[in-house]
N, C-alpha and C positions, 0 to 999 in steps of 0.2 A: 787363577780365576777365583774370584770371591763369590760365594753363593749368598744372595740376599733373600732372607726368608721372613715371612710374616706369619704370626700365629694370632688368629682372631678368635678369641674364646672368652666368654664373660664369667666363667667360674675361675677364680684366682688360683685355687689349688690345682685344678686340672691344667690350667695354662702353664703354671710353673713346672708341672710334671712333663708336659709335652716339650717345653723348652729344654729341660734337662736331657730328655731322650735325644732330641735333635742335636744338642751340643755333644753328647756322647758319640753319636753316629759320625759327626764331623771329625772329632778327635781320632776315632778309630780308623777313619779313612784318610786322615791327613788332608782334610779339606778346610780351607779358610771360609768362615761363615759369619754372617751377622744375623741376629734374630731380633726382630722387633715385635713387641707384644701390643695387642689391641683388645680392649674389653667390649667393643661394640663395632657394628658395621659403620656407624657414623664416624667414629674415631679413625677407622681405617681409611675411609673416603677423604677425610680431612687431611690426612697425611699424604695421600695421593695428589690431592689438589695442591699441596705444598711442594710437589716435585718428587716425592718418594716413588720408587719403583721396586718391584720384587721379582725374583726368579721363581720362587715357590710360595704357594699360599696354603697354609693349613687352616681350615675354616670350620668352625662349629656351626651347626645348623640351628639349634634351638637357642637363640639369644633374645634378650630383651630388645625392644625396638625392631629394626629390620632384621629378618632372619637370614641365615646363611645362603639359602637357595636364591632368594631375591637379590642379595648382594652379588652372588655369582653371575646371575643373569645380567646385571648392570656391567660387571667387569667384562663379560664376554662380548658385549656390544662394542667395546673399544680395544680389547686384547684377546685375540683368539688363541694365543699360544701358552700363556702362563699355566703351569700345572696346578690344578686345584685339587687338594686332598681334603675331602669332607671328614669331619669327626662328629659322630653322633651317638646318642644313647639308644637310638631306635633304628630298626632296619626298614621302617615304613617309607623312608624318603628315598630309598635307593633308585627307584624308577625315575624320580625327578632329576637325578643326576645326569641322565642321558641328554637332557635339554641343554646342559652347559658343558658337556664333554668333560666331566670330572675324571681325573686320573684314577681315583680310588676312593672307597669308603672305608673308614676305620671305625669300628664299634668300640665305645667306651666300656670298660677301661682299655686304653690303647695298649696293644701288645707290642713289646719292644722289637721282637724279631720281624713282625709284619711291617711295622713302621719303617724299619731299616731297609727292608726290601722295596717298599714304595718310594722312599727317598732316593734309593739307588736308581730306580727306574726314572724318576723325575729328572735327575741329573743327566742321565743318558739322553733324555729328550731335549735338553737345552742345546741351543746353537751357540757355541762359543765364538767370541769375536776373533776374526782371523788374525794371526800373529805375524805372518810373512806375506809380503807383497812380491809376487813373481812377475818379472818383466822380461821381454826378449829385446835385447839391444845389440845391434850389429851381429845378429844371428846367434847370440849367446844368451842363455838364461841367467838372469840376475835375480838374486834372492835378497830382499831388503827387509830386515826386521821393522815392523810398524813402529816399534818404540824408538827407532833411530831417526824417524822422519821428523824434521823440525818444521818445514813448510814446503809447499809446492806452488810453483808459479807457472801460469800459462803464458807462453810467448808465441804468438802467431799459431801455427799448427802443432807446436811442440809443448811439452811440459818439462820443466826443470825441477827435479826433486832434490831438495837440500837435506842432507842427513848429517849426523854428528861426525862422520868420517870423510865423506866426499859428496859430490853431486852427480846426478844422472840426467841425461837428456833423452827423451823418448817421444815418438810421434803418436800422440793420442790426445783426447780432449779431457778437460777437467771433470766433466760429468762422468765419463767412462771410469776414471780412476776413483772418483768419489764413492761409487758403489762398492768398491773393493777395500775401503779403508776401515770400516767398522765405526764404533762410536767415539773414538778418541780424537776426532778431528772436527774442524768447523770451517765451513766455506764462508769467508768474510767478504769477498767480492767475486765478480765473475772471473777474476784472474788469479785468486789466491785461496789456498786452503792451509790452515795452520794446525800443527799438532798441539793439542790443549796442554800436554805435559810441559811444553816449552814456553808457555805464555807467562810473562813476568808482570805485565801491566796492561790494563785496558782503558783507553780513553774513548771519547765520543767519536773520534775520527781515525784512530789507529790502534794497533796492537803491538806492544813492545815485547819481543821475544827474548829469551835468556841469552841469546847470542848478541843482543844489541840491535838486531835488525828491526826496523819499524815497518809493519805491513798495514796497508790501508784497510779501514773498516767501512763497509757499506752503510749508507744512510738507513736508519731505522733498525739496525742490527745490534745496537749496544746492549739492550736488555736480553736479547736472544743469546749472545755469546756469554754474558754473565751467567745466565741460567745453565747453559751448556757446561761452563767451567765449574760451577758449583756441583752439578750432578756428577761430573766426571771424577771429581776429587772427593 
């Protein structure tokens, strides 16, 4: 699992210091991480509008332009879960953090040990994408790694799950299984879900998979699957 982290801080030296600490924490804990830096709330919002998403946000409060508290309120209106860690030079703002369910406040200069503790807490609060799909077929429990699923086809009241090794047939709906797949899949028609890792080519009418299979693409979904594909990779 890769942790996508954003540091929103308008003081360059302070931002680089926080980035170095977050990087050190990730190395010490053998965690794969990406760290994006933003010098203003406006730059952060521009990145989000462009499709960027983050698992953890370290947010300065006193910034030029929109301050961190107001940015956090905006974020909370559309994302109730992302851990927000405020970084501030003053303790006066702490009470305002309750309005946005901030995970923690760190007072500048940021203490390494305290930051590491808070980051550890943030990671524990993340909900990782499920890695195994468990099905009961012929009274036996079948465990299918999500990364092995190429695509899923709905046929009458059954689903056929095509994997890199074999295929499975189970009695359930596409909607039922969709909720159990996580973010690496795309529902391209009422009858098909594809694994994004196995998409080789996308046209206006179909998706060509790495196995050579062509799966139909619903009308109006061309931009959606391209966006999903780009975000996934």
